[in-house]
C-alpha positions in Angstrom: 112.3 92.5 112.5 109.0 94.3 112.1 109.2 97.3 109.8 107.9 100.7 110.7 105.4 102.1 108.2 104.1 105.7 108.0 101.0 106.3 105.8 100.2 109.6 104.2 96.5 110.3 103.3 94.2 113.0 102.1 90.9 111.3 102.2 88.8 108.3 103.3 91.8 106.0 103.7 90.5 102.8 102.3 94.0 101.6 101.2 95.2 102.6 104.7 92.6 100.3 106.1 93.7 97.5 103.9 97.3 97.9 105.0 96.3 98.1 108.7 94.2 95.0 108.4 97.0 93.1 106.7 99.5 94.2 109.4 97.2 93.1 112.2 96.6 89.7 110.6 100.4 89.3 110.2 100.1 89.1 106.4 102.5 92.1 106.4 105.6 91.9 108.6 105.2 95.5 109.5 103.3 97.9 111.7 101.7 101.2 110.8 103.2 103.5 113.4 101.9 106.8 112.1 99.2 108.3 109.8 99.6 111.8 108.6 96.9 113.7 106.6 97.3 117.0 104.8 93.6 117.7 105.3 91.8 117.8 108.7 88.5 115.9 109.3 89.0 113.1 106.8 87.7 109.6 107.5 91.2 108.1 107.2 92.1 109.8 110.5 89.2 108.1 112.1 90.3 104.7 110.7 93.7 105.3 112.3 92.2 106.3 115.6 90.0 103.2 115.6 93.0 101.0 115.0 95.0 102.7 117.8 97.5 104.2 115.4 99.1 107.5 116.1 97.8 110.1 113.7 98.1 113.8 113.0 97.2 116.6 110.5 99.9 118.7 108.8 97.6 121.0 107.0 99.1 122.2 103.7 96.8 125.3 103.8 98.8 126.6 106.7 101.8 127.1 104.4 102.4 129.4 101.4 104.3 126.9 99.2 105.4 123.3 98.8 108.9 124.4 99.7 107.6 125.6 103.1 105.3 122.7 103.6 107.4 119.7 102.7 110.2 120.2 105.4 107.5 120.4 108.1 105.9 117.2 106.7 109.3 115.5 106.6 110.0 116.4 110.2 106.6 114.9 111.2 107.3 111.7 109.3 110.9 111.3 110.6 109.7 111.6 114.2 108.2 108.1 113.7 111.6 106.7 112.5 109.9 104.9 109.6 111.4 102.2 107.3 108.7 102.6 104.7 106.5 105.6 103.6 103.3 104.7 101.9 101.3 107.3 100.0 97.6 106.2 100.1 95.5 108.7 98.3 97.9 111.5 99.3 97.0 114.3 96.9 100.1 116.4 97.0 102.9 117.0 94.4 106.1 116.6 96.3 109.3 118.7 96.1 112.5 117.0 94.7 114.3 117.3 98.1 111.5 115.5 99.9 111.4 112.7 97.3 115.2 112.3 97.5 115.1 112.1 101.3 113.0 109.0 101.0 114.4 107.6 97.8 113.7 103.9 97.5 111.6 103.8 100.7 108.4 105.6 99.4 105.6 103.8 97.5 102.5 105.2 95.8 99.4 103.7 94.2 98.0 105.3 91.1 94.6 104.4 89.5 95.8 103.6 86.0 98.0 101.2 84.1 101.0 103.5 84.1 102.5 105.1 82.1 99.0 105.7 80.8 97.0 108.5 82.5 99.3 110.1 84.9 97.6 112.7 87.0 93.9 113.0 87.8 90.5 111.8 86.4 92.1 108.5 85.2 88.8 106.5 85.1 87.0 108.9 82.9 90.0 109.4 80.7 90.2 105.6 80.1 86.5 105.5 79.2 86.8 108.5 76.9 89.7 106.9 75.1 87.6 103.8 74.4 90.0 101.5 76.3 88.9 98.0 76.9 90.9 97.6 80.1 92.0 99.9 82.9 93.7 99.2 86.2 96.0 100.3 89.0 99.8 100.5 89.5 101.9 100.5 92.6 105.2 102.2 92.0 108.2 103.7 93.7 108.1 107.5 94.1 110.6 109.5 92.1 110.7 113.2 91.2 108.6 112.6 88.1 104.9 112.7 88.9 103.5 109.2 88.8 106.6 108.3 86.9 108.6 106.1 89.3 109.3 102.4 88.5 106.2 100.2 88.6 106.3 97.3 91.0 102.9 95.7 90.3 99.8 96.3 88.3 96.3 94.9 88.3 93.9 95.1 85.3 90.1 95.4 85.2 87.8 95.3 82.2 85.9 98.4 81.0 82.3 97.6 80.0 80.3 99.7 77.5 77.8 100.9 80.2 80.5 101.8 82.8 80.4 105.2 84.5 83.6 106.5 86.0 82.2 105.6 89.4 81.6 102.0 88.3 85.1 101.7 87.0 86.6 103.4 90.2 84.8 100.8 92.4 86.3 97.9 90.3 89.7 99.4 90.5 89.4 100.0 94.3 88.9 96.3 94.8 92.2 95.6 93.1 94.0 98.4 95.0 93.1 96.8 98.3 94.5 93.5 97.1 97.8 94.6 95.5 99.0 97.5 97.7 99.3 95.4 100.9 101.1 92.7 98.8 103.7 95.2 97.7 104.1 96.8 101.1 104.6 93.2 102.4 107.4 92.7 99.9 109.1 95.8 101.2 108.8 94.7 104.8 110.4 91.3 103.9 113.2 93.2 102.2 112.4 91.4 98.9 111.8 94.6 97.0 114.1 97.6 96.3 114.7 100.3 93.8 117.7 100.0 91.6 119.2 102.3 89.0 121.5 102.3 86.0 122.6 105.8 85.1 119.5 108.0 85.1 117.1 105.0 84.7 115.4 103.6 87.8 113.7 100.2 88.1 112.1 97.9 90.6 114.0 94.8 91.8 112.1 91.9 93.4 114.0 88.9 94.9 117.1 90.1 93.1 115.5 90.3 89.7 115.0 93.5 87.7 111.3 93.9 86.9 110.1 95.0 83.5 108.5 98.5 82.9 105.0 97.2 83.8 106.3 95.6 87.0 105.9 92.1 88.3 103.8 90.1 85.8 101.4 87.6 87.3 97.9 86.7 86.3 
C-alpha cells in the first residue's frame, strides 16, 4: 500500500525534490501528498507546484509563540492523513506535544555527523574544529533538538582549502542520496523507532541500529 508523505520545508526544497523524484520513479513506495512551508515565497513551494503536489504556507510569523503555531501546523498536516512526516530543511524548533503526536513517524535530516554539531552553522564549525571528515545524518525526531535516534549517516572529506560553501555542496549531494533511501525504508515498513526505558533507537528489518545508525560503506 502506498504510504502518504507530508514534507515540511522552509527554503529551496532540494531534499523535497529528491524525494518527489524517487516517488515518481517508484524507488519509494510512497507519494508526497502535501508540502507545507512556514515561510511564503520559497522555491520549495514552486517545486511542489511543478510536481502537482498540494502545497500551502502556514506562516509562523502570524503567531506569537510556538505553542500557538504548532497546533495550527499540526491541523494542516493531519488534513492530509499522512503516514510519514518528513522535515526537509524545516527551520523550526518544535514543541513537545507536536513531536509526541508524530512519534516514530517523523524524520529529519541534519548536516553533521550527529551527535556532533547539533544546531546551526555545522559546516563552518566542522572546518573550525579541524575535522578531517564531515557529513549528514537522517534521524527520527524526538523532543531533543537534533537528538533523536540516527538511522543513516553519510561522510564526506574536508579538504584544507574548503570554504563552508564547498563543504555544504559536498554534503548536499549525500543528502539527496540518503534521505530518499531512509524515506523508502519507512514506506516499506522496514524502519521503526524503538525504545527501552527512556532510551530511543532506530530499528531496521527487526535489528536495533547502533548510535551512528545503519553502517554501510
